[in-house]
C-alpha positions in Angstrom: -15.0 -13.7 10.6 -14.7 -17.5 10.7 -17.6 -19.0 8.8 -16.7 -22.6 9.2 -13.8 -24.6 10.6 -13.0 -28.3 11.2 -9.8 -30.3 11.3 -9.4 -30.1 7.5 -10.2 -26.6 6.4 -11.2 -23.1 7.5 -13.6 -20.8 5.6 -13.4 -17.1 6.5 -15.4 -14.0 5.5 -12.4 -11.6 4.7 -13.0 -7.9 5.3 -12.0 -5.3 2.7 -8.7 -3.7 3.5 -6.9 -6.9 4.7 -4.5 -8.8 2.4 -4.8 -12.5 1.9 -1.1 -12.7 2.8 1.5 -10.1 3.8 2.8 -8.3 0.6 6.3 -7.9 2.2 8.2 -9.1 5.2 7.7 -5.9 7.2 4.2 -5.1 6.2 1.2 -5.8 8.4 0.0 -9.4 8.6 -2.4 -10.7 6.0 -5.4 -12.8 6.9 -3.3 -16.0 6.4 -0.5 -14.9 8.8 -3.0 -13.4 11.3 -4.9 -16.7 11.5 -1.7 -18.9 11.7 0.0 -16.8 14.3 -3.0 -16.4 16.6 -3.9 -20.1 17.2 -1.7 -23.2 17.4 -4.5 -25.3 15.9 -4.0 -23.2 12.7 -0.3 -23.5 12.5 -0.4 -25.6 9.3 -2.9 -23.3 7.5 -2.2 -23.1 3.8 -3.3 -20.6 1.1 -5.4 -22.3 -1.6 -6.6 -19.2 -3.5 -6.5 -15.4 -3.0 -8.7 -12.4 -2.8 -7.5 -8.9 -3.5 -6.9 -6.6 -0.5 -10.0 -4.5 -1.2 -12.2 -7.5 -2.1 -14.2 -8.8 0.8 -15.9 -12.2 1.1 -15.4 -15.9 1.3 -12.0 -17.6 1.2 -11.0 -21.1 2.1 -7.7 -22.3 3.6 -6.5 -25.9 4.0 -5.2 -27.3 7.3 -3.8 -30.7 6.2 -1.7 -32.0 3.3 -4.7 -34.0 2.1 -7.1 -31.1 2.2 -4.6 -28.8 0.5 -4.2 -31.3 -2.3 -7.9 -31.9 -2.8 -8.8 -28.2 -2.7 -6.0 -27.2 -5.1 -7.1 -29.9 -7.6 -10.7 -28.7 -7.4 -9.7 -25.1 -8.1 -7.4 -26.2 -11.0 -10.2 -28.4 -12.5 -12.7 -25.5 -12.2 -14.9 -27.6 -9.9 -15.3 -24.9 -7.3 -18.5 -22.7 -7.5 -17.7 -19.0 -7.0 -20.2 -16.2 -7.1 -19.3 -12.5 -6.5 -21.5 -9.4 -6.1 -20.3 -6.0 -7.3 -21.6 -2.5 -7.4 -21.1 -0.1 -10.3 -22.5 3.4 -11.1 -22.3 2.8 -14.9 -25.5 2.0 -16.8 -25.3 -0.6 -19.5 -27.6 -1.6 -22.4 -27.3 -5.3 -21.5 -28.3 -7.4 -18.5 -26.1 -10.4 -19.2 -22.6 -11.0 -20.5 -20.0 -13.7 -20.7 -16.6 -12.1 -21.0 -13.6 -13.9 -22.4 -10.1 -12.7 -22.8 -6.4 -13.4 -22.2 -4.9 -11.5 -19.3 -1.4 -10.3 -19.0 0.2 -8.2 -16.3 1.3 -4.6 -17.2 2.7 -2.9 -14.0 0.0 -2.8 -11.3 -2.7 -3.6 -13.8 -3.8 -6.6 -15.9 -4.8 -6.1 -19.5 -7.4 -8.1 -21.4 -6.4 -9.2 -24.9 -8.1 -11.3 -27.6 -7.9 -15.0 -27.3 -4.6 -16.5 -28.5 -2.5 -13.5 -27.4 0.2 -13.7 -24.7 -1.2 -14.3 -21.2 -3.7 -16.6 -19.5 -7.3 -17.4 -20.6 -10.0 -15.9 -18.4 -13.8 -16.2 -18.5 -16.5 -14.5 -16.4 -20.3 -14.7 -16.6 -22.0 -11.5 -15.5 -25.7 -10.9 -14.8 -27.3 -7.7 -13.5 -29.6 -8.2 -10.5 -33.1 -7.0 -11.4 -36.1 -6.2 -9.2 -38.2 -7.9 -7.9 -35.4 -10.3 -7.2 -34.4 -9.9 -3.5 -31.3 -7.8 -2.9 -28.4 -9.2 -0.8 -28.5 -7.8 2.7 -27.1 -4.3 3.0 -27.8 -3.3 -0.6 -31.3 -1.9 -0.6 -32.3 0.6 -1.5 -30.1 0.9 -4.6 -30.8 4.5 -5.3 -29.0 7.9 -5.0 -29.3 7.9 -1.1 -27.6 4.5 -0.8 -24.9 5.2 -3.4 -24.0 8.6 -2.0 -23.4 7.0 1.4 -21.4 4.2 -0.1 -19.1 6.6 -2.0 -17.7 7.8 1.3 -19.6 6.9 4.5 -18.0 9.7 6.6 -17.9 12.3 3.9 -20.6 12.0 1.2 -19.5 13.2 -2.2 -21.4 16.1 -3.7 -22.8 15.2 -7.1 -22.3 11.5 -6.5 -23.6 8.8 -8.8 -27.3 9.0 -9.6 -27.8 5.2 -9.1 -26.0 2.0 -8.2 -26.3 -1.2 -10.2 -25.8 -4.6 -8.6 -24.2 -7.3 -10.7 -23.4 -10.9 -10.0 -20.2 -12.4 -11.4 -19.4 -16.1 -11.7 -15.7 -16.6 -12.8 -15.1 -19.9 -14.6 -11.3 -19.3 -14.2 -9.4 -17.8 -11.3 -7.1 -15.2 -12.8 -5.8 -12.2 -10.8 -8.0 -9.1 -11.2 -10.2 -11.1 -13.6 -13.6 -9.7 -12.6 -12.2 -6.2 -12.3 -10.7 -6.3 -15.8 -13.7 -7.8 -17.4 -16.2 -5.5 -15.8 -14.2 -2.4 -16.8 -13.6 -3.6 -20.3 -17.3 -3.9 -20.9 -18.2 -0.5 -19.6 -19.2 -1.0 -15.9 -16.1 -0.7 -13.8 -16.6 -1.6 -10.2 -17.4 1.3 -7.8 -14.2 2.3 -6.0 -11.9 0.5 -8.4 -9.9 3.5 -9.6 -7.1 1.3 -11.0 -9.6 0.2 -13.7 -11.5 3.4 -14.2 -14.1 3.1 -11.4 -15.5 6.1 -9.5 -13.5 6.8 -6.3 -15.2 5.4 -3.2 -14.5 4.2 0.3 -13.5 0.7 -1.0 -13.6 -1.5 -4.1 -17.2 -2.8 -4.0 -16.6 -6.4 -4.9 -17.5 -9.2 -2.6 -17.1 -13.0 -2.8 -20.6 -14.0 -1.8 -20.7 -17.8 -2.4 -18.2 -20.6 -2.4 -19.0 -24.2 -3.0 -16.7 -27.3 -3.3 -16.4 -31.0 -2.4 -15.3 -31.4 1.2 -11.7 -32.9 1.1 -12.4 -35.5 3.8 -16.0 -36.7 3.5 -16.4 -35.9 -0.2 -19.9 -34.3 0.3 -20.7 -31.0 -1.5 -20.6 -28.0 0.7 -21.8 -24.5 -0.1 -21.1 -21.3 1.9 -23.0 -18.0 1.6 -21.9 -14.6 3.0 -24.1 -11.8 1.7 -22.3 -8.5 1.3 -22.9 -5.5 3.6 -21.8 -2.8 1.2 -23.5 -0.1 3.4 -21.1 -0.8 6.2 -18.1 1.4 6.8 -15.2 -0.7 5.7 -13.0 0.7 8.5 -15.5 -0.5 11.1 -15.9 -3.8 9.3 -12.2 -4.5 9.4 -12.1 -4.0 13.2 -15.3 -6.1 13.7 -13.6 -9.0 11.8 -10.5 -9.1 13.9 -11.6 -7.9 17.3 -13.7 -10.1 19.6 -15.8 -7.6 21.6 -16.5 -10.2 24.2 -12.8 -10.2 25.4 -11.4 -6.9 24.0 -12.9 -3.4 24.1 -9.8 -1.3 23.7 -8.4 -0.9 20.2 -7.8 1.6 17.4 -10.8 2.8 15.4 -9.1 5.3 13.1 -5.4 5.1 12.1 -4.6 8.3 10.3 -4.0 8.2 6.5 -4.4 4.4 6.4 -8.1 5.0 7.3 -8.6 8.1 5.1 -8.0 10.6 7.9 -4.3 11.9 7.7 -3.1 13.1 11.0 -6.2 11.9 13.0 -6.2 8.9 15.3 -9.0 7.5 17.5 -9.0 4.7 20.1 -11.9 3.0 21.8 -11.1 2.7 25.5 -13.9 0.7 27.0 -16.9 3.0 27.2 -14.9 6.1 26.2 -13.3 7.4 23.0 -9.9 9.1 22.8 -9.0 11.1 19.6 -5.5 12.4 18.9 -4.2 14.8 16.4 -1.2 17.2 15.9 -3.5 20.2 16.4 -7.0 21.3 17.3 -9.7 19.2 15.6 -11.3 20.8 12.4 -15.0 20.9 12.3 -15.1 17.9 9.9 -12.8 15.9 12.1 -14.9 16.7 15.2 -18.1 15.7 13.4 -16.5 12.3 12.4 -15.2 11.6 16.0 -18.6 12.4 17.4 -20.2 10.0 14.9 -17.8 7.3 15.9 -18.8 7.9 19.5 -22.5 7.5 18.6 -21.7 4.2 16.7 -20.5 2.4 19.8 -22.5 4.4 22.4 -19.5 6.0 24.0 -20.2 7.6 27.4 -17.7 10.3 26.7 -15.2 11.6 24.1 -11.7 13.1 24.8 -9.1 14.7 22.5 -5.4 14.9 22.9 -3.0 17.1 21.0 0.1 15.0 20.1 3.4 16.6 21.3 6.8 15.1 20.7 8.6 14.2 24.0 5.9 15.9 26.0 6.9 14.3 29.3 4.6 12.4 31.6 2.9 15.2 33.6 -0.7 16.1 32.7 -1.1 19.6 31.4 -3.4 21.5 29.2 -1.0 20.8 26.3 -0.3 17.1 26.9 -3.3 15.7 28.8 -6.5 14.6 27.0 -9.3 17.2 27.1 -12.9 16.4 27.5 -14.9 16.9 24.2 -18.4 15.5 24.6 -20.6 13.2 26.6 -19.8 12.3 30.2 -16.5 13.1 31.8 -14.5 10.0 32.7 -13.7 9.1 36.3 -10.1 9.1 37.4 -9.8 5.5 36.4 -11.6 3.4 33.9 -11.2 -0.4 33.3 -10.8 -1.8 29.8 -10.7 -5.4 28.6 -8.0 -6.9 26.4 -7.8 -10.6 25.6 -9.9 -11.3 28.6 -7.8 -9.3 31.0 -8.6 -6.0 32.7 -6.4 -2.9 32.7 -6.8 0.5 34.4 -6.7 3.4 32.1 -6.4 7.1 33.2 -7.5 9.6 30.7 -6.1 12.5 32.8 -2.5 11.3 32.3 -0.2 13.4 30.0 1.7 10.5 28.5 0.1 7.1 27.9 -3.3 6.5 29.4 -2.0 3.1 30.5 -1.8 0.7 27.6 -0.1 0.9 24.3 -2.8 -0.6 22.1 -0.5 -1.6 19.2 1.2 -4.1 21.5 -2.1 -6.1 22.0 -1.0 -9.1 19.9 2.4 -9.3 21.5 0.7 -9.3 25.0 -1.5 -12.1 23.8 1.5 -14.1 22.7 3.0 -13.7 26.2 -0.3 -14.6 27.8 -0.9 -17.8 25.8 2.7 -18.8 25.2 2.1 -19.2 21.5 4.3 -16.9 19.5 4.1 -18.4 16.0 4.1 -21.9 14.4 7.0 -23.9 15.9 7.7 -21.1 18.4 6.2 -21.4 21.9 7.2 -20.4 25.4 7.8 -23.0 28.1 5.7 -22.7 31.3 6.3 -21.6 33.9 8.9 -19.0 33.2 11.0 -16.2 34.8 10.2 -13.0 33.0 11.9 -9.6 33.2 9.9 -6.7 31.8 12.6 -4.0 31.6 10.5 -0.9 30.7 7.4 -2.0 32.5 5.4 1.3 32.4 2.0 0.3 33.7 3.0 -3.4 33.5 0.7 -4.5 30.6 3.2 -7.2 29.5 3.9 -8.1 33.1 0.2 -8.8 33.8 0.0 -11.1 30.7 3.1 -13.0 31.7 1.8 -13.5 35.3 -1.6 -14.5 34.1 0.1 -17.1 31.9 1.9 -18.6 35.0 5.2 -16.8 35.0 7.0 -15.1 37.9 7.6 -11.6 36.7 10.1 -8.9 37.6 8.9 -5.4 36.5 11.5 -2.7 36.1 10.8 1.0 35.5 12.2 4.4 36.1 8.8 5.6 37.5 7.5 4.6 40.9 4.1 5.8 39.8 4.0 3.5 36.8 5.0 0.5 39.0 2.2 1.3 41.5 -0.1 1.5 38.5 1.1 -1.9 37.4 0.4 -3.3 40.8 -3.2 -2.0 40.4 -3.4 -3.9 37.1 -2.2 -7.1 38.8 -4.9 -6.7 41.4 -7.6 -6.1 38.8 -6.9 -9.6 37.4 -6.8 -11.4 40.8 -3.0 -11.6 40.7 -1.1 -11.0 43.9 1.5 -8.3 43.4 3.5 -9.6 46.3 4.3 -12.8 44.4 6.2 -10.8 41.9 9.0 -8.3 41.9 8.8 -4.5 41.2 12.0 -2.6 40.8 12.4 1.1 40.6 15.4 2.4 38.7 17.4 2.8 35.6 17.4 -0.3 33.3 21.1 -0.3 32.4 22.1 0.1 36.0 19.9 -2.7 37.1 21.0 -5.0 34.3 24.6 -4.7 35.8 23.4 -5.4 39.3 21.3 -8.4 38.4 24.1 -9.8 36.4 26.5 -9.5 39.3 23.9 -11.4 41.4 23.8 -14.2 38.8 20.1 -13.6 38.0 18.8 -15.2 34.8 15.5 -15.0 33.1 13.7 -17.2 30.6 12.1 -14.2 28.9 13.3 -10.7 28.7 11.0 -7.9 27.3 12.6 -4.8 25.9 10.1 -2.2 24.8 11.8 1.1 25.7 10.6 4.6 25.0 11.9 6.1 21.8 13.7 8.7 23.8 14.5 8.9 27.5 17.0 10.4 30.0 18.1 9.0 33.3 20.5 10.3 35.9 22.6 7.1 35.9 22.7 6.3 32.2 22.0 9.7 30.5 20.2 10.0 27.2 18.8 6.9 25.3 17.7 7.2 21.7 16.3 4.0 20.2 17.5 4.9 16.7 21.1 5.0 17.9 21.2 3.0 21.2 19.0 -0.1 20.8 21.9 -2.4 20.0 23.6 -1.3 23.2 20.4 -1.9 25.2 20.1 -5.5 23.8 23.7 -6.2 24.5 23.3 -5.0 28.1 20.3 -7.3 28.6 21.7 -10.5 27.0 23.9 -11.6 30.0 20.6 -12.0 32.0 19.0 -14.2 29.4 19.0 -17.9 30.2 20.3 -20.3 27.6 17.6 -21.0 25.0 15.7 -18.1 26.5 13.5 -15.7 24.6 14.2 -12.0 23.9 11.2 -9.8 22.9 12.8 -6.7 21.3 10.4 -4.0 20.3 10.5 -0.3 19.3 8.1 2.3 18.1 10.8 4.6 16.7 9.4 5.8 13.4 12.7 6.8 11.9 14.4 3.4 12.5 13.9 1.1 9.5 13.0 -2.5 10.4 16.0 -3.8 8.6 18.3 -1.7 10.6 16.5 -2.5 13.8 16.9 -6.3 13.2 20.5 -5.7 12.3 21.2 -3.9 15.6 19.7 -6.7 17.6 21.3 -9.5 15.7 24.7 -7.8 16.0 24.3 -7.6 19.8 23.5 -11.3 19.9 26.6 -12.2 17.8 28.9 -10.0 19.8 27.7 -11.7 23.0 28.9 -15.0 21.5 25.4 -16.3 21.3 23.2 -17.5 18.4 19.6 -17.0 17.3 17.8 -20.4 16.8 14.3 -19.1 16.2 13.0 -15.7 15.0 9.5 -14.3 14.5 9.0 -10.7 13.3 5.6 -9.3 14.5 4.2 -6.2 12.8 1.4 -3.9 13.9 -2.0 -5.5 14.5 -4.7 -5.1 11.8 -6.4 -2.2 13.5 -3.2 -0.3 13.0 -3.0 -0.8 9.2 0.1 0.2 7.3 -0.2 2.5 4.4 2.1 4.4 2.0 1.1 7.6 3.8 1.0 5.9 7.2 4.1 3.6 7.4 4.3 1.1 10.3 6.1 2.4 13.3 6.0 -0.6 15.6 8.7 -3.2 15.0 8.9 -6.3 17.2 11.0 -9.4 16.9 10.8 -12.5 19.1 14.2 -14.4 19.3 15.1 -17.7 20.9 18.8 -17.3 21.8 21.0 -20.3 22.5 
C-alpha cells in the first residue's frame, strides 16, 4: 500500500472500504490511525487531504511540521495535480465537460448550486476515455462481461449494465464529494455511488490515479501514478493493502455483513480456510467459500457452525467439519507478524489464535502501542487468560519474562508448543494452571508484581473456585482484582469481545476499578478491531481493547 516514503512525507494507495481517518472514537481505525499506530517512525503523521471511504487511490500524509505546512499551502493554492478515474454505466452525448457549482451540505449528501449561492465553489474537468487510448490496468475490456463482474464480483447481477464508460476527472478545487456531485449532476453518476443515483455495485468505482506536487524539502516536482484495478474484489484488495503475506498468513477474509455476507465469516489459516456461520451453508455461500479457497490455493476448506457457549470439547456440533480439498493434519502452523503458531482445526472452541487480536499482539511484540506510548524492555508480563498463549509468545519474543495463567492444562501445553515453535524455551517462563481470581490473591500475598498485565477473558466462564463470570457484569471486578499485581507505572491491557457491552460502559468499568484502587491512569490508548474485521452498521465491532499506563 505504501507507494513512497521518506523522512518528510508518505504516499499511500488507499484501498476502497478504509476511511482516511476514524469517523468516531470507537470505530475501526482509518488509514491515518493505522499507519501512525503501527510504526514509531510515523508517529507524527498528519492528514493533509482526504479521500472518501469507498474511494481508492493516492493520498499523501506529512511527517514533519515543515512538510505539513508546504503541502497544505500547495493544496490551498491549487498547485497540486490530481487525476481521478471513474466508471459509470450511463451514456452521455458529450465527451468533455467542465463542471462548476457551489456545494453545500444537506444531510449525508452535498448539493450543487449555481455560482453565488450559499456554499463553496467547486470545479472539475471531465473527459471520457476513448479507444484506442490505452485503458488503465484492470479496466479492459469495458464491455458487458467486465461490467457484470464489477457490479458484484461474487454475485453478478442479472440484467446488469450493457456497458461501462471510463472517465477521467481533474478537480481544480478539493471539496468533499465534489467529483461525485458533479458527475451525477451531469447525467453520469459513478457506478456504485447510490447516494448520488449510481447503480448499486460492489463499491464506489472512483479512484485517485495520479498525484503531483512540489516536494516539501527539496522543492523538486514529484508525480505519483497508481492505475486502478476496478476488476479486483474490493474485499480482497482491502486485505492485500493491510496484510503483509511475507509475515502473516492468518487473517479474516470475510467479515459478515461488513463484507456483504450477513452471518458468514471466513478466515485464512495458513494453507487452509475456515468458514463459520450460524447454520448450514446455503448453496450460494458454499460456492463463494470455495471460490475464496481457489483464490489463494487453499489445500482444504472447513466449516464450523457457530454455537453460543458451546464449550471446548470437539463434537459434530462444535468442531469444524471438512468441506473440500485435503483434510488438515492434527496441527497446522500459521504465521502472524513473523511468529509461528500451532492451529488445530479439530478443536471445538478456538482453533488456537483469536485473529482479531493480531494488532494487539504486535504491540506487545514490538513494544510500540501508539505515539508517545511504549513498553519498557525487558518486562515482567502476566497473561491472565492465556488460552494457547498467543500474547505470551509475543511478549517473550519481545524479551519479556512471562507468566501464563489459564484454567485449562491442555491450553497451557498448547502454549508451550507455541513457545517451542518460535525457538523460545518454555522452562524460562511460568505456566500456572488454575482460576485467575484465586491466583491473583495468591500472587498478591507473595508480593509478586508485573510490569504488564493482560486481561482478555472469555465473555462467559465458570470455575469451581470463583463461580460464574460474565464480562458484561463482572469486568470491573476482574480489573480490580488484577490491579494489586500491577507495578507502579505498569501497563494494563484490558480487552473483551462481549458484543452486548458498549465500549463506553467497558471503559467506565475499567476506569472505576483504577480509581477505587487509589491509582491513576497517565496514558490511555483505545484499540479497535483490525481492518480485516471492518465495523459496519449491520456488523458492529465486538472487540474492545484499552491499553492503560497506571501510576
